[in-house]
Structures are given as structure tokens and as C-alpha cells.
N, C-alpha and C positions, 0 to 999 in steps of 0.2 A: 514766738508762739503766743497767741492770745491768752489772756489770763483765765478765761473760762475753759479753754481747751486744756491748759495746764492743770487746773483744778480737777477736771474730769479724769485726767490721766493719773494724778496723785491719788484720788479716791479709789480708782480701779486697782492701783498698786497696793493700797492698804487692804483690800479684800483678800489678798493672798495670805495674810496673817490668820484669816478665819475662813478658809475655803469651804467649810461645810455650810456656810450661810449663802453660798452661791457666788460664782465668779461673774459670768455674763450669761445673759439669756440666749436661748437658741435663736431668737428672732433678731438679735443684734447684728449678726453677720448679714442677714437678709436685708435689714434696714440700711446697712452701709452700701450693699450692692444697689439697692433701689435709689438711694440718694445720689450715688455717683452716676448711675444711669441717667437720672434726670439732669444732672449737671452737664453731661455731654450729649443729651438728647438721644440716648440709646433706646431701643424698643422696650427693654425691661431689664430688671436686675439679673435675669438668667443669662444675659450676655456678659456678665462681669465675673472675673476670676481674681483670686488673691495670690500674689507672689511676694516673696520676701524682699525683692529688689528688682529694679528695671534690668540689671544685668542678667538675673535669673530668668525674667520674663522674656527678654530678647533671645536668650539661648533656647528657651522652650519653643518660641515662635520659629526660629530658624530651623530647628530640628523637624518640626511639623511641616514647614513649607517644603523641605526636602523630601520628607516621607510621603507627602500627598502629591508629589509630582508637579508642584508649582514652579519649580526651577530645575534646569538640566545642565549637564556639563557644557561648558562653552558660553553659557549665558552670563549676563553682567548684573551686578547689584550696584545701583547708583547711590552714592553717599556724598556728603558735603565735606569739604576740607575743614580740618580742625574740629571734627565731630567728637563727641564724648566717647571715651574708650569703651564703655560698657555697651555702646551700640555697635562699635566697629568689630570688636573681638569675635563675637559669634559668627559674623559674616566672614571674617578673615579665616577662621577655622574651616568654615564650609568650603571656601575656595581652595584651601589646601587639600581637602579630602575629596571633593567632588569635581574639581577642575573648572570651577566658575571663576569669574574675574570681578575685582573691585573697580568700579568706575567712579573716580573721585571728581566732583565738580569744583572748579576753582572760580572765584568771583572777584574780578577786579573791583577796586573801589569806584563807586559811581554806577555800578550795575546791580540790579536787584537780584536776590537769590531766586525769586520766582522766574525771572527771565533766563537766568543762567541754567536753571534746572530744565526748563522747557526746551532750551536749545540742545541740552545734553541727551534728551530721550531719543533713542533710536530703536530699531527693530530687534536689537540684541539685548535690550534691557528687560529683565524679567521682574525685578523688584526695585521699587523706590523706597529706600529706608531713610526718612528725612524727619526733622523736627518741625514743629509749628513755629517755634522761636529759637534762633541759634543761641546756644548757652554762653558764648563768649561775649557777644556784643548787643544782644537783643534784636538782631535782625529778624524781620518778619517774613515768613514764607506763606504765600496765599494758597492754602490747600484747596480751597474751592475752585480757584482758577486752574490749578493743576488737575483736579478731578475733571473739570470740563474738557481739558486737553486730552486726558487719558480716555474719556468716553468717545472721543473722535477716532481713536485707534481701533481697528477691527478686533473683535473679542479674542480671536485666536492669538494675537500678538500683544494684547493689552497687558501692561505691567500691573502688578498688584502694589498696593500702597500700604506701607508699614510706617507708623508714626510714633515718635517719642514725644509725648505731650507733657513732659515733666515741667518745662519752662513756661507753659501757657495755661493748662487746665486749672481752673479755679480763680484765674485772674483776668482771663479774656474769653470771649465766646468760643466754644468748640462744639461743632454739630456733626455728629457721625452720620446723620441722615443726608446731609449735603456733601460731606467729604467722602463717605462710603469707603473707609479703610478696611483692609483685611484684618488689621491688628493695631491696637493702641496700647501703650504702656505709660503709666504716670506714677512717678515716685511721689508719695503723699507728703514728704517732709518739706517740699518746696512751697508751692502756692496753694496747696490744700491745707496748709497750716497744722499739720499733724506731726507726731514724732517720727524718727527714723525707724525703718524696719518693714515697710510694706510698699509694694507697687500694685496699684489697681489696674486691671487689664480688661480691655474690651476685645472680644473675638467676634468676627462676623458670623451671625447665626447660620448662614449657609455653609460655613466651613467647620464650625465647632464640633458637629457630630463625628467628624473624621479625625479629630486631633487626639493626641495622646499626652498624658502628663509627663513632665520631665522626671519626676520621682514617683515611685509606686507606693501607694499607701491606701488605707481603708476609707479615709474621709471623702474621697472623691467617688466612692462606690454607692450604688443604689441600695438603700436599706440601712446604710451605716447609722442613721439617726434613730432607727427603731430600737426599742428596748432589747429585743431578742439578740441583737448583734453582739453586745457585750455580755449579756446574761448567759447566752448559749454558745457564743463563739462559733459561728457557722463555718468551721473548718471541717470539711467532710472527708478528709483522707487524700488520696492521690490527686483528686480534682482540685484541691486547694480551696481558697476563699471564693465567694461569688465575684464575678468579673464584670458584671454590668455597671456602667458609669451613671452618675447622676446626669440629668439633662443640662443642655446648654454649656456655657463656659465653665460651670462648676467642675466639670470632668478634668480640667487642667489646673485646678487649685493645687498649690504647693502643700506638702504634708505638714504635720505638726498641729498641736492643739490651738484653738483660738486664743489669741493674746488679748486679754481684757483691757490692758492699757492702751493698745493700739485701737481696738474697736470702740471703746468708750471715747477716746480722744477724737477719732474720726467722726463718730456720731455728733460730737459737739462742734467740731470744725466745719463739717458739711452743713449742719444746721445753721451755724453762724453765717456762712456764705449766703445762704438763702435769706436770712433776716437782713443782711446788708443790701439786699436787692439784686444779688447775682453778679456774675463776672462782667456783664456789660457795663453796669454802673461803676464797678471798681475800675475797670479799664479807662473809662472816661475821666474819672477823678485823678488817677495816677498819671495819665497822659498830660494833664495840665501841669503836673510837677516836672516831668521830664522835659516838656516843651519849655518851661521856664528855665530849667537848668541849661538846656542847649542854647537858648537865646542869650542867656546871661553870659555863658562862656564865650559865645561868639563876640559879644561886645567887649569882654574883658581881655581876651587873648587872641581874638581874630583867627588867622590862619595857622596859628601855632598848634592847633588841635584839629582833628577831623572827626566829624560826627555824621552819622547816616542821616539823610533827609527824612522828614517826618513820615513820608509815604512808605519808607522802607524799614521802619523800625516799629517795635511794639511800644506800648505806653508805660510799661513798668520797669524796663531795663534800658539803660543808655550806655552805649559803648563810646569811650573817649580814647582816640588814638593820638599819639604825639606826632606832630608834623613840622616841628620847628628846626629840624636838622635834615638836610638833604641826604639821600642815600643811606639813611639810618636803617639797619636791619631790625628784625623783630627782637633778636637777642639783645641788641644794644638798647632798644626802647624798653624791653622788659626790665633791664637792670635799673634804668631811671625810674620806671613806673614803680618798681618795688621800693625804691628809696622814697618816692612820693607817698606810697601807701604807708610806709613806716612813719613818716613825718605827720601825715594826716591822722594816723591812729593815736599819736601822742596828743592830738587835739580832740579825741573822741569820735573821729570819723572813720568808719570801718568799711573797706572796699576790698575788691579782689582784682588780680591781674590774670586775664585769661586770653591766650592767643595774641600776645603783644598789644593788649587793649585793656584799659581801665574799665571794669564793669561796675556801674553805679545802679543799684537797685533801690527802688522807693516803695513805700507801702502806706497803709491808711494812717499809721501813727506819725508819718512825716508831715512837716508843715512847710509853707513857702519860705518862712524865715530861715529854716534849716538849709534849704536848697541854696539860698543866697549866701549863707555863711560858708557853705562848702565852696561855692564859686570863688569867694574872696580868698579863702585859704589856699585853694588849688592854684589860683593865679599868683599869689604871693610866692608859693613854693616853686612854681614852674619858672618864673621870671628871675629867680636867683638860685644860687647853690642851696639845695635843701639842707645841707649840713655845713654851714659856713665856718664853723669852728673846728671842724675835723680835718685830719690829713688822710687822704685816700692813698693806700699803699697796695701796689700790685706785686705779687711774688710769682715769677715764672719758675718752672721746675719745682713746684710746691710739693710734688709727690716724692721727690728724691730725698736722700738721707739728709743733706744740708738744708733743703727746703723745709722738711718737716721740723727740724730743730729750730730754724728761723721762725717758722709759723708759731711754734710754741712760745718762743721768746717774745714775739710781737703781741701775742694774746696776753701774756703776763705783763707787758710793758705798760699798757694803758687800757682803760675801759672804752666802751663804744662811744663815749662822749668826746674822745680825742682821736681815735683811729678807726677808719673804715678799711677793712682788710679784704683783698680780692685775691683768690688763688687762680692763677692762669695755668692752664694745662691743656694738652692735646686730648680731646675726648676719645674714648675707645669706641670700637665699632658698635657697642650696645648703647652708646650715648651717655655712659656714666663716666665719672672721673674718680679720683681717690675718695674712698669712702669716708675719711675723716674730715674732709672739707665741708664746711657748712654749705648746704645746697644753695642758699640764697646768695652766696658769695663766689660761686663757681663762674669762671669766665673761659669759654672755649678759646684756645689759642694754639694755632698750628704755625710754628715758626717758618715752615717752608711755604706758607701761603700768605702772600702780601695782603690780600683782602682780609684774611682772618686776623692778622696782626693789627691792621688799621681798625677793624671793627672792635677789637678788644680795647684798644687805646681810646677810641671814641666812647665806648660803653662806660669805661671806668673814669676817664680823664684824670689819671693818677697825679698826685703831687710827688710821689716817689715810687720808683720801680727797682726791685731787687731782681736782677736777671741771672738766675742760677741754672736755667735749663741748658743742657748741652748733650752732645754725643760724646760721652766721656771716655770711651775706650780707645786708646791710641791704635790698637790693632783693628778695631771696627772702622775707624777713620781711614786707616791705611788701605783697607779693602774697598772703601767707597768714598773717594775724595769729594765727589760732587755733593753727596748728602752731608758729609762732614762740614763743608763750607756753607751749605744752605742752613744747617741747624746752628752751627757754632758762630756763624757770622751773619746774623739776620739783619741785614741793612734796613729791611722794612720797619724794624722796631725803632731805630734811631730816626728814620725819616718820618714815621708817624708821630713820634714825640716832638720832633722839630716843628711839624706843621700844626699839630693839635695842642700840644702842651709844652711850649718851648722852654719854660723855666722849671720843668719837672727835674727832680734829681734822679739820675740813673746810676745804679751801682751794679757793675758788671763783675761776675766771678770769673776771672781769667786764671792763668796757670803759670807756675814756674817753668813749665816746659817750653816757654817761649825763648828761653836761654839755651845756648848750645853746649854749656858745661865745659868750655875750654879756657875760661878766664883764669882759673888757678886761685881765686880768692872769692869771698862772698859777693854776690851780685848786688849792686845798688840799683834803684830804679833808673838812674841816669845811664847805666851801662847799656851798650848796644845789645839788642835782642836778635838772635839768629836761630830760629827754630830748626830742628833737624828732622821733624816729622810733620805729617799732615795735621795732626791734632794741634800741635803748637802753632803752626802756620795759620790755621783757621782762627785760633784765639787771638793771635797778634793782629790779624787783619781787622777784627772787630774792635780791638782796642782803639785803633785810630779813629773809627767812627764814633765811639763813645766819648773819647777825649775832645772831639770836635764840638760836642754839645757844651753849653756854658756850665751846666751842672752835672757833667758826666764823670764818674769815678771808676777807676779800674782797681780791683783787688787781685794781685797776682798771688794765688794761693799755693802753698806747698802741700805736702801730705798732711791731712787732718786726722787727728786721733780723737775719739770720743765714744760714747756708748752706742748701742744699736739704735735702730729706727725708733722714733718717738711714738708714732701712731700705728704704722703697719709695715710689715716686711715688703720690700720691693723686689725680692728675688736675689738669688746668688748667695754666696757664703757670708756676706756682710763685708765690713771694712777689713783692711789687712790686719789691724791689731786684733780683731776678733778671730781671724783665721789663725794667727799665732797663738792666741790663748787656747783655742781648741786643739791645736797641735801639741801644745805643752801638756794640757790635761790628758790627752790621749797618747802622749809620748810618741808622736809620729816622727818618723825619720824623714825629714824634709831637706831640700836644698835651698840655700838662701844666698842672695847676691851679696858681694862684698865691694864691687867696683863702681856702684851707682850710689851717690850720696845726695840726700835732699834734706832740707829743713823739715822738721816735724812740728806742727802747731796744734795747740789744744782747741777743740771745738768751741769752747766757751770764749776763747780769745777772739775767734773769728766772729762770733755773734756779738761780742763787745764792739768790734769794729763796725759792724752793720748797725747796731743800735746807736753808736755815736754819730755816724754819718747821718742817720735819720733825725735824731734829736738836735743835732747842731746845725745842719744845713737844710732841713726840711721840717721845721718845728712850727709851733703856733707863734713863736716869736717872729719868724719871717712873715707869717700871715698878718699878724697884728702890727708889724712894723711898716706896713704899707706896701709890701711886695705884691701888687695887684696881679702880677702874672700868674700867681698860684691859683687864683680864682677866675681869671679872665678866660673866656671862651672864644675870644676873637683871635684866630691864628695870624691875622695880618698885623697885630700890634707889634711894635718894636720892642724886643727884649732888652732889659738892662744889661750892661756889660758884666762878664763873669766876675764872681767875687774872688776866684783863686786862679793862679796860673795853671796852665795845662800840665806842666811837669809836677806840680804839687799834688795833682789829683791822680797821679800814678802811684799806687801804694803796694809795696811788698808786704805780704802778710805771711810770715813764716816764723816759727819759734826760734829760740836762741840755740837749740841743739841741732847739729848736723850729724846725721846718722845714715849708715847703710841699713839694709834689711837685717843683716846679721847682727849689727850693733843693736837694733831695736829688740831682737830676740834675746840678746844677752841682757839688756836692761830689764826686759819683762821677766826673764827667768830669775834674775837677781831679786827683783821686787817681790816675786812669789816665793822666795826662799829656796830656789832650786839651784842646780849647777849645770851650765851648758857645756857639753863636750862636743867640740867641733872637729870634724874630719875634713881634711883638705883633699879635693879631688885632683886626679891627675889631669894634665892638659889635654890628653887625647880622649877624655871621657865624652861619649856621644850618645848614651842611652837616654830614654825619655825620663822626665822628672818623676813620673808616677811609678817607676819600677821599685821593687821591694829592696829592703836593706840587704838581703842575702845576695840578690842579683848584682848589686853595684859594689859589693865588698871588694872585688878585685880591682876596681878603679880607684880605691882609696889609697893615698900614700901612707904606708904604715899599716899596722895591724889594728883592727877594730877592738879586738879583745885586749890588746896591750893598752890602748888608750883608755878604754873603759876602766881598766884596773887601776889606772893612775888617778882616777877621780877621787877626790877626798870626801865627797858627800856620800850619804847612804844611797843605795841603788834606787830606792823609790823616788828620790828627788832629782835624779840625773836625767837630763833631756839631751839626747844625742841627735845632732844635725850635721849636715855637710855643707861646706862653703863652695861658692862658684864664682869665679871671676868672669868666665865666658860661658853663660848658661847654655845648655843644649837647646837647639832649635828643632821644634817638633813639626813645623810645616813651612811652606814657602813664604807665607806672609811674614811670620815672625823672623825668618832669616833675613828678610829685606827691611824690616822695621828697625829704625835707628832710635836709640834713647841716649839722651845726654848723660855724661858720667858724673858730673858734680854741679848741681844747680843750687847749692847752698845760697840762701839770700840774707842780705843785711836788711833788717826791718826796723832799724833804729829810727829812721826818718818818720816812719808811720807811727811808731810809738810816741815820738816827740809831738807830731802834728796833732794826734788825737788824745794825747795825755794818757797813754796806756802803757802797761808793761806786760809783755808776753811771758807765759809761764815756762819754766824749765820742765822737761818731760817727766823727770823722776818724781816731781811733786804732785803730778796729776794722773799718772799712768793707771794706778789702781782704781781711781774713780771712773775710768772709762770702761771698766769691765762689768758685765752684767752680773 
């Protein structure tokens, strides 16, 4: 914002403290209309209207275009790809209500927008809603050439031209007499050098008498400025207020009182543009800077970037696209561009990423030496890792229970000067991901899509991957084996890491359900694994692929106990411990298995394993010790031999306690000061688990009343449950699904390797409860 414009706005704001001295003159608004009309070569200020934003202005224009019959059902609105949302949404709504169609023009690199637009115009196009300069990369659209082409079309089929002039008006010539648009909107906070809060609008004088305002108010009515309006209040009863509009485009002014800060700032800025010699001189000067920038980058980095030729771009915005990696998607490029922007910002250079492109804007206060400094910094950062001292960590399954806890641990582990964290997840249909993940660090990742996995790895180029994502329900895996193997055994991930980042550390969250439960003693990692269900089989198959990598680690996880989700609930009743706690509090009469035993491990112990693997095997020590593979981007380089044997990288992660579900309930009840009363079910019990206590009483061996009477605790602390060795099967899937009986694990080798000691459950159980 120029200093003179800032001073005018501040002075106007101070007037509010003494409004009786006058805020703004009646003529100020007329002066703004006239100055803007001169800027775009409009016939007069009567063609100019005031709106609070371009989104408001476009919505008003679309409404009037439909009401005045300028578009009909079945007709098309021509728009450009990657257009601003405030331009697209109003047309999008019109299409849904009227039955029109959006026709989006795509432009391959090397083709001008003007040529692409002219090729896309056909007899079905009723409206061209296009900018003068594309907001993402500064691409120029020759509106005069388009007007010439439109004039060659018979009047009955000739499309109308609607223009968003926000990115050009004030900094390059714009002539409505030559372009003859139906409507133009321009947000003044861009190149008109004014504050936010207004869009100046031009409406074709031949159409404005038939247009209606978007909001109804008195300021657009004829006579509103006369003293009698407020002194007498011309409300005459059933007829209401006078309905006649002011002439010209004033009739579509938005409501609300005149804003003296905006008007005084606009008067100062529009006057300043005139004193500078107008948009043509500005454009000539700024084009010299962007040409210098483009030519210097071409010398410094050559074909590593793509820049539009001078004939296809404006002079005040330069779009820089990365082209140093073949087949890189816009999402991959955007991740790298954001990293470049962050690094440049630390050097006082402030840019934006728009549409997979680095948008560089220059203005009158920029000098040639600043352009050359930018080119030097950009080249330095592009040709090397922009964060050479940081470790890039990718977490898949980051929205899950374990993923959220790990993300919290990593955030606390080190500041941004040491770790760059990326959350990989499958985007939902609305394009959003977990709300707690910082937007700049989201990486779309669909494990079933090989291209998506490769794109994510290329975008992040991680030093370490924690792969936690899984189809975790054995019953769901049993129902859909193909999806289970696609998700739980994503070979595309190991292939991508092998080709793009061969020395990355991969930590895979596997399961103790790879064991069959028939050993009769705690399983060691060296014991043979024979899974008895699809879930375990899919996990075991991916273990082989992970261990084939030189830095692949497998964590065979047992049942994990810990608090609820760190950031947001992901659905369902939560972990089994939370379910038990709720049942205890509500004294629910539930059935608990006794014949399936597993190790139970504390969540913090699992996170300690993850942290140790990260800091020991993927730390700055490895970077600074000369392991160039961590920063090397050449996939053909020969990786050094693995530092650890394959068998050593297979880790059992289970606590020292082996429990059944009934054992866990007894421990919980004891920790909470209660007494568990357990009823043993008869072998022929076959009713559903959710039946009431009364309904299943006949299946209990012995008397419920007798057993309860034998309890030594007070009635309020007694929790009654029943045990099951062969749980009732409620559907065909569960009757076919097999579960191992005893998969207790021996984790001593893991504790010794990582210098850890896993906690006994009784010491941490209460800390896991909310």
C-alpha cells in the first residue's frame, strides 16, 4: 500500500472519533466513479457501481444475466481452468438451478489462452466469463482479439463477455470501448492500491437500466440524497417506499453507508496512478523487471523451470513452474514450491503458490538488484535440498488412533529446524483430510493406487516413513480379501521407496496376528509365523517386502492400551480398554473371552520404539556422518550395504503381561477399587452377545443371585460379567473367521536392541483412562 494511500485511510478513520465534523463529502463517491471510469475508458461514472467484493459483484451479475434472458437452459458458460472461486461459484449455482453447463477451457503449456478460448467458442456458448490476466501465473488474455472474434458471430448467437479485471486494472491498459464487455468487476485491493472491502463494477449502459440490485435498500433509489428522504421518511403506507432507481449502474450499488476509509483511500490511490503516468507506463516499467527475472532464471537453471513466453504473459506477474522432474504432478510440485516459499521467506522474499506455480509479482518499489538477488536465492534452493539439516518424516494412517499419538510425539520431539512432518492419508470425497493435520503438510495417499503412492513419495522424498495405515478389522478383511491385501500389503510403497529414496527408513506397524497361537510359549521374532486369517496373512506378506529394504523395520504390535484419540474421534466406541471402562462405570453385564491371550503393551512404549528407531537410524548423525543417500535424489546411485541384519530388524513389540480379555477386566476392576463377579456360561449357550442379563440367566452355570451374594464388596462396587470360551457367532462371517488362541510375544530382544523396558500393565492402566 503506498504511503500516501495509507495516510489518507488513517486520516479518514480518525474522523470517526468526531463524526459531527463530517465523514466524507457527497461528491467523494462520484469522484471515485469518475476516476475509475477514466482508468478503464468508460463513457462516464454513471457506468460504475460499488460492491463489497468481486464475489458479490459476480453473484449480482449472474442473477441479472439470467433474469434478463441473456442465458437459457442448455447453454454454456465458458470459464478457464484454475479460475478464482469467486468467479466460478455464481455460475456453478446458476447451472444447478437453470440447467446450464460449465465449459472449462484447458490450456496445454505452449498454447496461449487467447488461442485456446477462441477454439472453445461454439454456438452453444452464451457467456464468456474470463479474466484479463490469469491470477495463477500472470498469463495474458487478449480481450481485444476475443472481441474481434465475437463480433464476427451473428448477433443472435453472439456470446456476452464478462470480465474479472482484478489482476490487470490499474497496472496495464484496459479499454471498455474496445473490449465492449457486458460486465467488469475489479477488487481494488490488488493493483488499484486500495484497502480490502470494495469491488468497482462496470455495467454496459445498454443493459444497466434493466438490472436489479442483489440487495434491496434506499441508497440506490431516486431521491435518496434529497433532504426530505430522511426528514420526512417517504413511507406512504401499503405502497411502501418509492421504487424508482437512480440512473445508470448506481441502481445496482450494494447497500450500506459510504465507507470513508475506502473512499478516501481510493481517491488517493486512483489519483496516484494518474500522477505516475497511468497503467501503460507502469506496465512498461514492470515488464522490464519480469523480463530480467525470466532471462536470469533461464541462464541460472535452464530447463529446470518453465516460464511463459513474453508474448503470452503480462508484465507485472511471472509464473514459475518446476520442470526438473519428469511426470511430476501439480500436487508434488506444490509441496516442493511451498518448501521453496518457506525458505525464501526466511530471506525476506515473499511469494505465493497458485495452481502448481510460483507466482512472482513486482511493483514500482522493486529494483533490478532485488530481482537478481531473488534469482540467486531461488537457484541455490532449487539445486539443493531446501532443508539440508532436517529429516523429512512421512506418517501414513495419521488420522488413526496410533497415528494421532505418534504425530503428537513427533511434534514434541523436535522443532521445525530438525523435522519436517508430512501426514499421508486418503483424501475424502470433499478433498479434505483429518482436520488436525496442518494443511501445508497434507499429502494425499491412496494405498490402493500405485500412482498415488509414487506421487506421495516423490513429493516428500522422506528420510523416514512410519507406515501405520491399515485395514485393521479382521472381520472386514475376511469379507473382502482383495481390498485387505491391497491396503495391508501396498507393495507400491516399498517399490517407490526403493526407486526414489533407497536409503529411507521404513517402520511398518504389523501385528501379532501373524502367529497361529499354537506354539505353547511366548513367540520370539525368529519363530515361524503361520497366520490363521486374512488380516494376519496380508500383514505377513508385506513384512517380507519391508525387510527386503536395507532400512526396513517391522514392529509386530500386540494389543495397545492408552488414552482416547489425541486430536479427534475417528468413530466407534474407542479402544477396548475404553470400552471396558465404560462397561464398568455403567455396570454393564457383558461377555468376555477367556481362551484368547495376547500381550498388552502401553501406547507410550510403542511411541518410544518409534522415536528410538527415528533418532538412532534416521538422525542428523547419519546425515552429517556422510550418508549421502539421505539427500541424494539420483535413484540409480548404488546404496551402501544395510547396517543391520534382516532378522534384527524384525521387532516384537508387546508388553510383559499376557492376558485374556477377562483378565484385563479383572485388572481394571481391581485398579478402580471394584470387585468382579464372573459367571461361567454353559457350553450350549448360543444367544447373541447383546441380550439382557435376564434373558441369559438360564444359560449361566449356577445361580446369579447366589454368586452375587457371595461377593465381599459393597453392591455399588460389584461388576458382574460372564465368561466365554467359545463366544456365540452372530453371522456367517464371524463363524468362519479364525483367531489364534495364544499369541503372547517375547519382546526382550526388542528391549535389548533399543535399550528400552516395556511397562507392566498394572503400573500404567489408570493413566490410560480419560
